[in-house]
ZANU-570467 format. One record per residue: x, y, z of N, C-alpha, C in turn. Coordinates in steps of 0.001 Angstrom, whole numbers. Example, Ala and Ser with C-alpha at 12.3 -4.5 7.8 and 13.67 -1.06 7.14 Angstrom:
2
<site><n_X>13190</n_X><n_Y>-5690</n_Y><n_Z>7800</n_Z><ca_X>12300</ca_X><ca_Y>-4500</ca_Y><ca_Z>7800</ca_Z><c_X>13200</c_X><c_Y>-3300</c_Y><c_Z>7800</c_Z></site>
<site><n_X>12850</n_X><n_Y>-2250</n_Y><n_Z>7080</n_Z><ca_X>13670</ca_X><ca_Y>-1060</ca_Y><ca_Z>7140</ca_Z><c_X>12900</c_X><c_Y>30</c_Y><c_Z>7870</c_Z></site>
***
This chain:
68
<site><n_X>97214</n_X><n_Y>-27081</n_Y><n_Z>-8095</n_Z><ca_X>96590</ca_X><ca_Y>-28086</ca_Y><ca_Z>-7444</ca_Z><c_X>97072</c_X><c_Y>-29013</c_Y><c_Z>-6364</c_Z></site>
<site><n_X>98306</n_X><n_Y>-29879</n_Y><n_Z>-7146</n_Z><ca_X>98607</ca_X><ca_Y>-30639</ca_Y><ca_Z>-6518</ca_Z><c_X>99151</c_X><c_Y>-30737</c_Y><c_Z>-5403</c_Z></site>
<site><n_X>99868</n_X><n_Y>-29081</n_Y><n_Z>-4711</n_Z><ca_X>100692</ca_X><ca_Y>-29293</ca_Y><ca_Z>-3752</ca_Z><c_X>99410</c_X><c_Y>-28427</c_Y><c_Z>-2775</c_Z></site>
<site><n_X>98159</n_X><n_Y>-28652</n_Y><n_Z>-3416</n_Z><ca_X>97058</ca_X><ca_Y>-28475</ca_Y><ca_Z>-2057</ca_Z><c_X>96435</c_X><c_Y>-29246</c_Y><c_Z>-1497</c_Z></site>
<site><n_X>97201</n_X><n_Y>-30567</n_Y><n_Z>-2361</n_Z><ca_X>96749</ca_X><ca_Y>-32351</ca_Y><ca_Z>-2084</ca_Z><c_X>97757</c_X><c_Y>-32807</c_Y><c_Z>-1242</c_Z></site>
<site><n_X>98919</n_X><n_Y>-32693</n_Y><n_Z>-1624</n_Z><ca_X>100067</ca_X><ca_Y>-33130</ca_Y><ca_Z>-992</ca_Z><c_X>100768</c_X><c_Y>-32752</c_Y><c_Z>-349</c_Z></site>
<site><n_X>100560</n_X><n_Y>-31684</n_Y><n_Z>-335</n_Z><ca_X>101281</ca_X><ca_Y>-30685</ca_Y><ca_Z>520</ca_Z><c_X>103264</c_X><c_Y>-30048</c_Y><c_Z>-1065</c_Z></site>
<site><n_X>103312</n_X><n_Y>-28859</n_Y><n_Z>-307</n_Z><ca_X>104500</ca_X><ca_Y>-28787</ca_Y><ca_Z>-513</ca_Z><c_X>105767</c_X><c_Y>-29032</c_Y><c_Z>-1020</c_Z></site>
<site><n_X>106637</n_X><n_Y>-29776</n_Y><n_Z>-1978</n_Z><ca_X>108624</ca_X><ca_Y>-30124</ca_Y><ca_Z>-1514</ca_Z><c_X>108838</c_X><c_Y>-29167</c_Y><c_Z>-1671</c_Z></site>
<site><n_X>109259</n_X><n_Y>-28403</n_Y><n_Z>-770</n_Z><ca_X>110841</ca_X><ca_Y>-27062</ca_Y><ca_Z>-536</ca_Z><c_X>112014</c_X><c_Y>-27846</c_Y><c_Z>-527</c_Z></site>
<site><n_X>112479</n_X><n_Y>-27087</n_Y><n_Z>-1341</n_Z><ca_X>114372</ca_X><ca_Y>-27173</ca_Y><ca_Z>-1311</ca_Z><c_X>114513</c_X><c_Y>-25948</c_Y><c_Z>-1237</c_Z></site>
<site><n_X>115902</n_X><n_Y>-26427</n_Y><n_Z>-129</n_Z><ca_X>116852</ca_X><ca_Y>-25010</ca_Y><ca_Z>160</ca_Z><c_X>117265</c_X><c_Y>-24162</c_Y><c_Z>-1160</c_Z></site>
<site><n_X>116747</n_X><n_Y>-22468</n_Y><n_Z>-1353</n_Z><ca_X>116940</ca_X><ca_Y>-22083</ca_Y><ca_Z>-2464</ca_Z><c_X>117440</c_X><c_Y>-20723</c_Y><c_Z>-2279</c_Z></site>
<site><n_X>118221</n_X><n_Y>-20590</n_Y><n_Z>-824</n_Z><ca_X>118957</ca_X><ca_Y>-19525</ca_Y><ca_Z>-530</ca_Z><c_X>119210</c_X><c_Y>-20268</c_Y><c_Z>1313</c_Z></site>
<site><n_X>120643</n_X><n_Y>-19215</n_Y><n_Z>1649</n_Z><ca_X>120652</ca_X><ca_Y>-19554</ca_Y><ca_Z>3085</ca_Z><c_X>120996</c_X><c_Y>-18105</c_Y><c_Z>3163</c_Z></site>
<site><n_X>119969</n_X><n_Y>-17621</n_Y><n_Z>3912</n_Z><ca_X>120472</ca_X><ca_Y>-15839</ca_Y><ca_Z>4386</ca_Z><c_X>121241</c_X><c_Y>-15943</c_Y><c_Z>5367</c_Z></site>
<site><n_X>120967</n_X><n_Y>-16652</n_Y><n_Z>6324</n_Z><ca_X>122319</ca_X><ca_Y>-16578</ca_Y><ca_Z>7688</ca_Z><c_X>121946</c_X><c_Y>-18035</c_Y><c_Z>8272</c_Z></site>
<site><n_X>122118</n_X><n_Y>-18503</n_Y><n_Z>9542</n_Z><ca_X>122566</ca_X><ca_Y>-19487</ca_Y><ca_Z>9953</ca_Z><c_X>121242</c_X><c_Y>-19536</c_Y><c_Z>10880</c_Z></site>
<site><n_X>119887</n_X><n_Y>-18341</n_Y><n_Z>10676</n_Z><ca_X>119156</ca_X><ca_Y>-18812</ca_Y><ca_Z>11296</ca_Z><c_X>117869</c_X><c_Y>-18407</c_Y><c_Z>9746</c_Z></site>
<site><n_X>118031</n_X><n_Y>-18354</n_Y><n_Z>9038</n_Z><ca_X>117044</ca_X><ca_Y>-17289</ca_Y><ca_Z>8142</ca_Z><c_X>117434</c_X><c_Y>-18275</c_Y><c_Z>6656</c_Z></site>
<site><n_X>116358</n_X><n_Y>-19011</n_Y><n_Z>6280</n_Z><ca_X>116398</ca_X><ca_Y>-19420</ca_Y><ca_Z>4738</ca_Z><c_X>115500</c_X><c_Y>-19160</c_Y><c_Z>3883</c_Z></site>
<site><n_X>115362</n_X><n_Y>-19424</n_Y><n_Z>2810</n_Z><ca_X>114573</ca_X><ca_Y>-19369</ca_Y><ca_Z>1776</ca_Z><c_X>114628</c_X><c_Y>-20687</c_Y><c_Z>1093</c_Z></site>
<site><n_X>113426</n_X><n_Y>-21208</n_Y><n_Z>779</n_Z><ca_X>112595</ca_X><ca_Y>-22231</ca_Y><ca_Z>316</ca_Z><c_X>112088</c_X><c_Y>-21901</c_Y><c_Z>-999</c_Z></site>
<site><n_X>111923</n_X><n_Y>-22649</n_Y><n_Z>-2047</n_Z><ca_X>111217</ca_X><ca_Y>-22789</ca_Y><ca_Z>-3251</ca_Z><c_X>110732</c_X><c_Y>-24557</c_Y><c_Z>-3019</c_Z></site>
<site><n_X>109580</n_X><n_Y>-24016</n_Y><n_Z>-3215</n_Z><ca_X>108727</ca_X><ca_Y>-25451</ca_Y><ca_Z>-3875</ca_Z><c_X>109243</c_X><c_Y>-25944</c_Y><c_Z>-5002</c_Z></site>
<site><n_X>109338</n_X><n_Y>-27556</n_Y><n_Z>-5323</n_Z><ca_X>109680</ca_X><ca_Y>-28007</ca_Y><ca_Z>-6442</ca_Z><c_X>108530</c_X><c_Y>-27994</c_Y><c_Z>-7722</c_Z></site>
<site><n_X>107422</n_X><n_Y>-28024</n_Y><n_Z>-6866</n_Z><ca_X>106312</ca_X><ca_Y>-28480</ca_Y><ca_Z>-8121</ca_Z><c_X>105480</c_X><c_Y>-26971</c_Y><c_Z>-8562</c_Z></site>
<site><n_X>105162</n_X><n_Y>-25974</n_Y><n_Z>-7715</n_Z><ca_X>104218</ca_X><ca_Y>-24932</ca_Y><ca_Z>-8257</ca_Z><c_X>105143</c_X><c_Y>-23752</c_Y><c_Z>-8106</c_Z></site>
<site><n_X>106915</n_X><n_Y>-23612</n_Y><n_Z>-7932</n_Z><ca_X>107254</ca_X><ca_Y>-22913</ca_Y><ca_Z>-7335</ca_Z><c_X>107353</c_X><c_Y>-21952</c_Y><c_Z>-6406</c_Z></site>
<site><n_X>106334</n_X><n_Y>-22238</n_Y><n_Z>-5480</n_Z><ca_X>106279</ca_X><ca_Y>-21001</ca_Y><ca_Z>-4296</ca_Z><c_X>107199</c_X><c_Y>-20828</c_Y><c_Z>-3232</c_Z></site>
<site><n_X>107910</n_X><n_Y>-19078</n_Y><n_Z>-3550</n_Z><ca_X>108953</ca_X><ca_Y>-19490</ca_Y><ca_Z>-2444</ca_Z><c_X>107923</c_X><c_Y>-18805</c_Y><c_Z>-1521</c_Z></site>
<site><n_X>108943</n_X><n_Y>-19136</n_Y><n_Z>122</n_Z><ca_X>109196</ca_X><ca_Y>-19189</ca_Y><ca_Z>1098</ca_Z><c_X>109880</c_X><c_Y>-18241</c_Y><c_Z>1954</c_Z></site>
<site><n_X>110003</n_X><n_Y>-17943</n_Y><n_Z>3016</n_Z><ca_X>111484</ca_X><ca_Y>-17682</ca_Y><ca_Z>4308</ca_Z><c_X>111002</c_X><c_Y>-17707</c_Y><c_Z>5927</c_Z></site>
<site><n_X>111890</n_X><n_Y>-18543</n_Y><n_Z>6514</n_Z><ca_X>111512</ca_X><ca_Y>-18515</ca_Y><ca_Z>7751</ca_Z><c_X>111321</c_X><c_Y>-17322</c_Y><c_Z>8457</c_Z></site>
<site><n_X>109953</n_X><n_Y>-17026</n_Y><n_Z>9464</n_Z><ca_X>110150</ca_X><ca_Y>-15873</ca_Y><ca_Z>9906</ca_Z><c_X>110603</c_X><c_Y>-16125</c_Y><c_Z>11262</c_Z></site>
<site><n_X>110919</n_X><n_Y>-14914</n_Y><n_Z>12156</n_Z><ca_X>111186</ca_X><ca_Y>-14942</ca_Y><ca_Z>13399</ca_Z><c_X>111010</c_X><c_Y>-16122</c_Y><c_Z>14536</c_Z></site>
<site><n_X>109712</n_X><n_Y>-16469</n_Y><n_Z>14215</n_Z><ca_X>109705</ca_X><ca_Y>-17653</ca_Y><ca_Z>15251</ca_Z><c_X>109808</c_X><c_Y>-19145</c_Y><c_Z>14437</c_Z></site>
<site><n_X>110564</n_X><n_Y>-18907</n_Y><n_Z>13418</n_Z><ca_X>110904</ca_X><ca_Y>-20513</ca_Y><ca_Z>12986</ca_Z><c_X>109749</c_X><c_Y>-20803</c_Y><c_Z>11883</c_Z></site>
<site><n_X>108748</n_X><n_Y>-20567</n_Y><n_Z>11413</n_Z><ca_X>107719</ca_X><ca_Y>-20943</ca_Y><ca_Z>10291</ca_Z><c_X>108089</c_X><c_Y>-20026</c_Y><c_Z>9745</c_Z></site>
<site><n_X>107426</n_X><n_Y>-21019</n_Y><n_Z>8626</n_Z><ca_X>107259</ca_X><ca_Y>-20341</ca_Y><ca_Z>7072</ca_Z><c_X>106761</c_X><c_Y>-19279</c_Y><c_Z>6695</c_Z></site>
<site><n_X>106969</n_X><n_Y>-18141</n_Y><n_Z>6044</n_Z><ca_X>106145</ca_X><ca_Y>-16856</ca_Y><ca_Z>5609</ca_Z><c_X>106386</c_X><c_Y>-17814</c_Y><c_Z>4023</c_Z></site>
<site><n_X>105555</n_X><n_Y>-16219</n_Y><n_Z>3202</n_Z><ca_X>105164</ca_X><ca_Y>-16758</ca_Y><ca_Z>2028</ca_Z><c_X>106552</c_X><c_Y>-15325</c_Y><c_Z>1603</c_Z></site>
<site><n_X>107452</n_X><n_Y>-15293</n_Y><n_Z>815</n_Z><ca_X>108158</ca_X><ca_Y>-14238</ca_Y><ca_Z>366</ca_Z><c_X>107705</c_X><c_Y>-13416</c_Y><c_Z>-397</c_Z></site>
<site><n_X>107384</n_X><n_Y>-12618</n_Y><n_Z>47</n_Z><ca_X>107250</ca_X><ca_Y>-11205</ca_Y><ca_Z>-680</ca_Z><c_X>108387</c_X><c_Y>-10605</c_Y><c_Z>-1176</c_Z></site>
<site><n_X>108320</n_X><n_Y>-9118</n_Y><n_Z>-1852</n_Z><ca_X>109132</ca_X><ca_Y>-8681</ca_Y><ca_Z>-1887</ca_Z><c_X>109662</c_X><c_Y>-7952</c_Y><c_Z>-1158</c_Z></site>
<site><n_X>109059</n_X><n_Y>-7269</n_Y><n_Z>-514</n_Z><ca_X>109920</ca_X><ca_Y>-6514</ca_Y><ca_Z>776</ca_Z><c_X>110543</c_X><c_Y>-7439</c_Y><c_Z>1408</c_Z></site>
<site><n_X>109720</n_X><n_Y>-8992</n_Y><n_Z>1907</n_Z><ca_X>110827</ca_X><ca_Y>-10102</ca_Y><ca_Z>2404</ca_Z><c_X>112120</c_X><c_Y>-10325</c_Y><c_Z>2069</c_Z></site>
<site><n_X>112001</n_X><n_Y>-10234</n_Y><n_Z>443</n_Z><ca_X>113305</ca_X><ca_Y>-10166</ca_Y><ca_Z>-307</ca_Z><c_X>114029</c_X><c_Y>-9321</c_Y><c_Z>-91</c_Z></site>
<site><n_X>113792</n_X><n_Y>-8121</n_Y><n_Z>38</n_Z><ca_X>114406</ca_X><ca_Y>-6820</ca_Y><ca_Z>1087</ca_Z><c_X>115258</c_X><c_Y>-6842</c_Y><c_Z>955</c_Z></site>
<site><n_X>114609</n_X><n_Y>-7551</n_Y><n_Z>2815</n_Z><ca_X>115173</ca_X><ca_Y>-7587</ca_Y><ca_Z>3856</ca_Z><c_X>116374</c_X><c_Y>-8912</c_Y><c_Z>4076</c_Z></site>
<site><n_X>115505</n_X><n_Y>-9440</n_Y><n_Z>3793</n_Z><ca_X>116772</ca_X><ca_Y>-11074</ca_Y><ca_Z>3661</ca_Z><c_X>117993</c_X><c_Y>-10656</c_Y><c_Z>2896</c_Z></site>
<site><n_X>117706</n_X><n_Y>-9802</n_Y><n_Z>1980</n_Z><ca_X>119553</ca_X><ca_Y>-9107</ca_Y><ca_Z>1289</ca_Z><c_X>119700</c_X><c_Y>-8439</c_Y><c_Z>1739</c_Z></site>
<site><n_X>119250</n_X><n_Y>-8035</n_Y><n_Z>2637</n_Z><ca_X>119918</ca_X><ca_Y>-7061</ca_Y><ca_Z>3471</ca_Z><c_X>120708</c_X><c_Y>-7353</c_Y><c_Z>4611</c_Z></site>
<site><n_X>119786</n_X><n_Y>-8720</n_Y><n_Z>5025</n_Z><ca_X>120412</ca_X><ca_Y>-9023</ca_Y><ca_Z>6291</ca_Z><c_X>121433</c_X><c_Y>-9659</c_Y><c_Z>5778</c_Z></site>
<site><n_X>121484</n_X><n_Y>-10752</n_Y><n_Z>4651</n_Z><ca_X>122621</ca_X><ca_Y>-11378</ca_Y><ca_Z>3865</ca_Z><c_X>123762</c_X><c_Y>-10419</c_Y><c_Z>4311</c_Z></site>
<site><n_X>124159</n_X><n_Y>-9446</n_Y><n_Z>3688</n_Z><ca_X>124882</ca_X><ca_Y>-8260</ca_Y><ca_Z>3330</ca_Z><c_X>125098</c_X><c_Y>-7652</c_Y><c_Z>4534</c_Z></site>
<site><n_X>124226</n_X><n_Y>-7505</n_Y><n_Z>5487</n_Z><ca_X>125220</ca_X><ca_Y>-7354</ca_Y><ca_Z>7267</ca_Z><c_X>125593</c_X><c_Y>-8203</c_Y><c_Z>7960</c_Z></site>
<site><n_X>125550</n_X><n_Y>-9540</n_Y><n_Z>7561</n_Z><ca_X>125760</ca_X><ca_Y>-10364</ca_Y><ca_Z>8222</ca_Z><c_X>127141</c_X><c_Y>-10971</c_Y><c_Z>7588</c_Z></site>
<site><n_X>127136</n_X><n_Y>-10729</n_Y><n_Z>6003</n_Z><ca_X>128395</ca_X><ca_Y>-11354</ca_Y><ca_Z>5838</ca_Z><c_X>129572</c_X><c_Y>-9947</c_Y><c_Z>6027</c_Z></site>
<site><n_X>129070</n_X><n_Y>-9360</n_Y><n_Z>6237</n_Z><ca_X>129931</ca_X><ca_Y>-8174</ca_Y><ca_Z>6530</ca_Z><c_X>130764</c_X><c_Y>-7717</c_Y><c_Z>7796</c_Z></site>
<site><n_X>129663</n_X><n_Y>-8073</n_Y><n_Z>8889</n_Z><ca_X>129920</ca_X><ca_Y>-8526</ca_Y><ca_Z>10289</ca_Z><c_X>131025</c_X><c_Y>-9792</c_Y><c_Z>10664</c_Z></site>
<site><n_X>130723</n_X><n_Y>-10842</n_Y><n_Z>9602</n_Z><ca_X>131524</ca_X><ca_Y>-12414</ca_Y><ca_Z>9868</ca_Z><c_X>132403</c_X><c_Y>-11894</c_Y><c_Z>9742</c_Z></site>
<site><n_X>132648</n_X><n_Y>-11222</n_Y><n_Z>8173</n_Z><ca_X>134618</ca_X><ca_Y>-11468</ca_Y><ca_Z>7419</ca_Z><c_X>135256</c_X><c_Y>-9920</c_Y><c_Z>8649</c_Z></site>
<site><n_X>134364</n_X><n_Y>-9073</n_Y><n_Z>9595</n_Z><ca_X>135619</ca_X><ca_Y>-8462</ca_Y><ca_Z>10247</ca_Z><c_X>135807</c_X><c_Y>-8639</c_Y><c_Z>11404</c_Z></site>
<site><n_X>135000</n_X><n_Y>-10562</n_Y><n_Z>12419</n_Z><ca_X>135283</ca_X><ca_Y>-10955</ca_Y><ca_Z>13257</ca_Z><c_X>136467</c_X><c_Y>-12183</c_Y><c_Z>12392</c_Z></site>
<site><n_X>136164</n_X><n_Y>-12759</n_Y><n_Z>11300</n_Z><ca_X>137281</ca_X><ca_Y>-12998</ca_Y><ca_Z>11247</ca_Z><c_X>138248</c_X><c_Y>-12494</c_Y><c_Z>10568</c_Z></site>
<site><n_X>138677</n_X><n_Y>-11242</n_Y><n_Z>10648</n_Z><ca_X>140080</ca_X><ca_Y>-10417</ca_Y><ca_Z>10168</ca_Z><c_X>141043</c_X><c_Y>-10052</c_Y><c_Z>11477</c_Z></site>
<site><n_X>139206</n_X><n_Y>-9756</n_Y><n_Z>12382</n_Z><ca_X>140342</ca_X><ca_Y>-9051</ca_Y><ca_Z>13582</ca_Z><c_X>140799</c_X><c_Y>-9653</c_Y><c_Z>14987</c_Z></site>
***
């Protein structure tokens, strides 16, 4: 109710990559993530899984570049 009147108070909960971030509202605990257009989408279980795989892929690729 409070968020519908005053708006959400999002804080970064997880930085998946430099371009993809997950946010959580401090008031209502609503979770969102950035979409390919840079806008916020509700964080569904499917998007959580996509972000997890993306983070793993990004971490592995980034670690290979620093070693080589």
